[in-house]
C-alpha positions as CSV (number, residue, x, y, z in Angstrom):
1,M,-8.6,16.1,-24.6
2,S,-12.2,15.1,-25.7
3,Y,-14.1,14.1,-22.7
4,S,-17.4,12.1,-22.8
5,F,-20.9,13.1,-21.3
6,L,-23.6,10.4,-20.4
7,I,-27.0,13.0,-20.1
8,V,-29.6,11.4,-17.6
9,E,-32.5,13.7,-17.6
10,D,-36.4,13.3,-18.1
11,E,-37.3,16.6,-19.4
12,I,-36.4,15.9,-23.2
13,M,-36.2,19.9,-24.2
14,T,-33.4,20.3,-21.3
15,S,-31.8,16.7,-22.4
16,Q,-31.6,18.2,-26.0
17,F,-30.2,21.8,-24.9
18,I,-27.4,19.9,-23.0
19,K,-26.6,17.8,-25.7
20,G,-26.9,20.5,-28.5
21,V,-24.6,22.3,-26.7
22,L,-21.9,20.1,-25.7
23,E,-21.1,18.7,-29.2
24,N,-21.3,22.0,-30.7
25,N,-18.2,22.7,-28.2
26,E,-17.0,19.4,-29.6
27,Y,-17.3,17.2,-26.5
28,K,-18.8,13.7,-26.8
29,V,-22.2,13.0,-25.8
30,V,-22.3,9.0,-25.5
31,D,-26.1,9.2,-25.2
32,T,-28.9,10.7,-23.4
33,V,-31.3,8.6,-21.4
34,E,-34.4,9.3,-19.1
35,S,-33.6,7.0,-15.8
36,S,-30.9,5.4,-13.6
37,S,-32.1,1.7,-15.3
38,E,-31.1,3.1,-18.5
39,A,-27.9,5.1,-17.4
40,R,-26.8,1.5,-16.0
41,I,-26.7,-0.2,-19.3
42,V,-24.9,2.9,-20.8
43,L,-22.4,2.9,-18.1
44,K,-22.1,-1.2,-18.7
45,N,-21.3,-0.8,-22.2
46,K,-19.4,2.6,-22.7
47,K,-16.9,4.8,-21.3
48,V,-18.2,7.8,-19.6
49,D,-16.2,10.7,-18.4
50,F,-18.8,12.9,-16.8
51,I,-22.4,11.8,-15.7
52,L,-25.1,15.4,-16.1
53,L,-27.7,13.6,-13.5
54,D,-30.9,15.5,-13.2
55,I,-31.4,15.1,-8.9
56,N,-35.1,14.4,-9.9
57,I,-35.9,11.7,-12.6
58,S,-38.6,9.5,-12.7
59,G,-38.2,5.8,-11.8
60,T,-37.4,3.8,-9.2
61,E,-34.9,5.8,-7.8
62,D,-34.1,9.2,-8.2
63,G,-31.0,10.8,-9.1
64,L,-29.2,11.2,-5.7
65,Q,-30.1,8.0,-4.7
66,F,-28.3,6.6,-8.1
67,A,-25.3,8.7,-7.7
68,K,-24.8,7.6,-4.1
69,K,-24.4,3.4,-5.7
70,L,-22.4,5.4,-8.1
71,V,-19.6,6.6,-5.4
72,R,-16.8,3.6,-5.7
73,S,-17.0,3.8,-9.6
74,K,-15.3,7.3,-9.6
75,I,-17.6,8.8,-12.1
76,N,-17.6,12.4,-12.2
77,I,-21.1,13.8,-11.6
78,I,-22.7,17.1,-12.7
79,F,-25.8,17.5,-10.9
80,I,-29.0,19.0,-12.3
81,T,-31.6,20.4,-10.0
82,G,-34.6,22.8,-10.0
83,Y,-34.4,22.7,-6.6
84,S,-32.4,25.1,-4.5
85,Q,-33.2,24.3,-1.3
86,K,-30.0,23.7,0.8
87,D,-31.1,20.3,2.7
88,I,-31.2,18.6,-0.9
89,L,-28.3,20.5,-2.2
90,Q,-26.2,19.5,1.2
91,E,-27.2,16.0,0.8
92,A,-26.1,16.0,-2.7
93,M,-22.4,17.4,-1.8
94,L,-22.5,14.2,0.2
95,V,-21.3,12.1,-3.2
96,N,-18.6,14.8,-4.0
97,P,-20.0,16.4,-7.4
98,C,-17.9,18.2,-9.8
99,G,-20.7,20.8,-10.0
100,F,-24.2,21.7,-9.8
101,L,-26.7,23.5,-12.8
102,I,-29.5,24.9,-11.2
103,K,-32.7,25.1,-13.6
104,P,-33.3,27.0,-15.5
105,F,-29.6,27.8,-16.6
106,G,-28.6,28.7,-20.0
107,E,-25.3,28.0,-22.8
108,Q,-22.7,29.8,-21.0
109,E,-23.5,28.8,-17.5
110,L,-23.6,25.1,-18.8
111,I,-20.3,25.3,-20.6
112,A,-18.6,27.1,-17.5
113,T,-20.0,24.8,-15.1
114,I,-18.4,21.9,-17.9
115,L,-15.2,23.6,-17.6
116,V,-14.6,23.9,-13.8
117,A,-15.7,20.5,-13.4
118,I,-12.9,19.1,-15.7
119,S,-10.0,21.6,-14.4
120,M,-11.3,19.7,-10.8
121,V,-11.0,16.4,-12.7
122,K,-7.3,17.1,-13.9
123,K,-6.2,18.2,-10.9
124,Q,-7.2,15.3,-8.8
125,S,-5.6,12.9,-11.5
126,L,-2.4,14.7,-11.4
127,N,-2.4,14.2,-7.3
128,S,-3.5,10.8,-8.2
129,Y,-0.6,10.5,-10.1
130,N,1.9,11.2,-7.7
131,S,0.9,7.8,-5.9
132,L,1.9,6.1,-9.2
133,D,5.4,4.6,-9.6
134,Y,5.8,3.9,-13.2
135,D,9.6,2.9,-12.9
136,N,9.9,1.3,-16.6
137,K,12.0,-1.5,-14.8
138,N,9.1,-2.6,-12.8
139,I,6.7,-2.6,-16.2
140,A,9.2,-4.5,-17.7
141,N,9.0,-7.2,-14.8
142,G,5.1,-7.0,-15.1
143,F,3.9,-4.6,-12.1
144,V,3.5,-1.1,-11.0
145,L,3.3,0.2,-7.7
146,R,0.5,2.0,-6.3
147,N,0.8,3.6,-2.9
148,G,3.5,1.3,-2.3
149,K,1.4,-2.0,-3.3
150,K,2.3,-4.1,-6.0
151,I,-0.3,-4.5,-9.0
152,E,0.4,-7.3,-11.3
153,L,0.4,-7.2,-15.1
154,S,-0.2,-9.7,-17.7
155,R,3.1,-9.9,-20.5
156,Q,0.4,-7.7,-22.8
157,E,-1.0,-5.2,-20.2
158,A,3.1,-4.6,-19.5
159,R,3.9,-3.7,-22.9
160,C,1.1,-1.8,-23.6
161,L,1.3,0.0,-20.4
162,G,5.0,0.6,-21.5
163,Y,4.5,1.4,-24.7
164,C,2.0,4.4,-23.8
165,I,4.1,5.7,-21.1
166,A,7.2,6.0,-23.8
167,N,4.6,7.9,-26.4
168,A,2.6,10.0,-23.1
169,N,0.2,12.5,-24.4
170,K,0.7,11.3,-28.2
171,I,-2.1,9.8,-30.1
172,I,-1.6,6.0,-30.3
173,T,-3.8,4.2,-33.0
174,H,-4.6,0.6,-33.5
175,D,-2.0,-0.4,-35.9
176,D,0.6,1.1,-33.5
177,L,-0.7,-1.2,-30.4
178,S,-1.3,-4.0,-32.9
179,Q,2.4,-4.0,-34.0
180,H,4.0,-3.3,-30.2
181,I,2.3,-5.5,-28.6
182,W,1.1,-8.5,-31.1
183,E,3.7,-8.0,-34.0
184,V,1.2,-8.4,-36.5
185,D,-1.3,-6.2,-38.1
186,N,-4.6,-7.2,-38.2
187,V,-5.6,-7.6,-34.0
188,S,-8.9,-6.6,-34.0
189,G,-10.2,-3.5,-31.9
190,V,-12.1,-5.5,-29.8
191,K,-9.5,-7.0,-28.5
192,I,-7.4,-3.9,-28.1
193,R,-10.5,-2.1,-26.3
194,E,-10.7,-5.4,-23.7
195,L,-6.7,-5.0,-23.3
196,I,-7.0,-1.2,-22.6
197,C,-10.0,-2.0,-19.8
198,R,-8.0,-4.6,-18.3
199,I,-5.4,-1.8,-17.2
200,R,-7.9,0.7,-16.7
201,N,-9.4,-1.5,-14.0
202,K,-6.4,-2.6,-12.2
203,I,-4.9,1.3,-12.2
204,P,-8.0,3.2,-12.3
205,D,-6.2,6.2,-11.9
206,I,-4.1,6.1,-15.0
207,N,-5.3,8.4,-17.6
208,I,-5.8,6.4,-21.2
209,I,-8.4,8.2,-22.8
210,S,-10.3,6.9,-25.8
211,I,-9.7,9.0,-28.9
212,Y,-12.6,8.6,-31.2
213,G,-11.8,7.4,-34.6
214,K,-8.2,7.5,-34.0
215,G,-7.0,5.6,-31.1
216,Y,-6.0,6.0,-27.2
217,K,-3.9,8.5,-25.4
218,L,-2.0,8.3,-22.1
219,E,-2.3,12.1,-20.6
220,K,0.3,12.6,-17.9
221,D,2.5,15.4,-16.0
222,I,4.8,13.2,-14.1
223,N,8.3,12.1,-14.6
224,I,8.9,8.7,-15.7
225,R,11.8,6.8,-14.3
226,Q,14.1,5.4,-17.1
């Protein structure tokens, strides 16, 4: 799986170092920005799995203030900081970050932190799936159950989710989705992205990932009832 990263760091050399290391290790860097206001624009328009966030960024709010406002969005945060004071780190822990990078750090420390963060997110995702009921009969009838609560799906959402489950852990192309959901060949990529986004918004725990230049993949490790 290729995860996407947003780097929020106002030290250009540090930002470019992180970007280079991530890309050399085949991770997708969505963007590099210097402030929370710039980060919000990116988050509004692009899918981001992890934010590498400097606690001491410039602007109207620092990294901690920004991170506290992201808690409900369930975006995974890795803090970058030049501070090692106990009180600052304790405050940062309140937003449940996936990790910390204390400056100065090197490539090995950066990659190790990334791998630990990804491992944590995978475990959390698996636990979340256990609360989702993917009964195919329910999906065919236009809903799924999450913690016993019914989540209604449109006809296209149900067809898309059912197809993704049937092809779980496989890459599904835009053409595949176009044919299965709309039964035509020329559905626009924008229309497909909007459909996937609606499903992600209705079922935040679902792990439909974007495969750059190819399509989508539902990653799961659960048994689906037929």
